[in-house]
Steps between C-alpha positions, in 0.01 A plus 500: 500500500607858445564735792528879500784639710422866560776696671503855632832684533630697794560872437812579296561136406686565173856451629400184687335371184812566297713307747285186492370518141736241349405229749132597479499471120688167508220345704237632259700374202513155662119498527478613137737228386287242682190630317340616826513881464192671357623859552718711724593864533521806722249779554662835409451758776392754238308475174804432282659202329832598659432669834864599547585604856131472604554125492229244556213451743487122487496191279267236359596140427249245372645151493403137536570317826378166639330671796437830674754404765771444237416830333531678835830327573635606159387858561653505850836394352510786248827699516291819507350382830846440644619840373209682666341613172150380588291620793219257424454190284161344426469159335167373374360259243461634146278365225616595151197569279615726213656520252 
């Protein structure tokens, strides 16, 4: 089943994000390579493709996991969590309908 991992950043998270980005992306690429990643990306803090120094306000990952518990464990192990990027992470089931 798919699960949505919805993360909200702490204030001024950009430098923390930069420091952990490589490890964060490697984990997402592993999900992609396993055919389990539906989509992933950050939420720009302003209405712009490249928010520059405004940074990001959070992230969304939708990926397939065997259970809600395993999705939560994967989210808890995110390098952005360890780096203090996220202030809150919500994990919940997701049903893909369209396209």
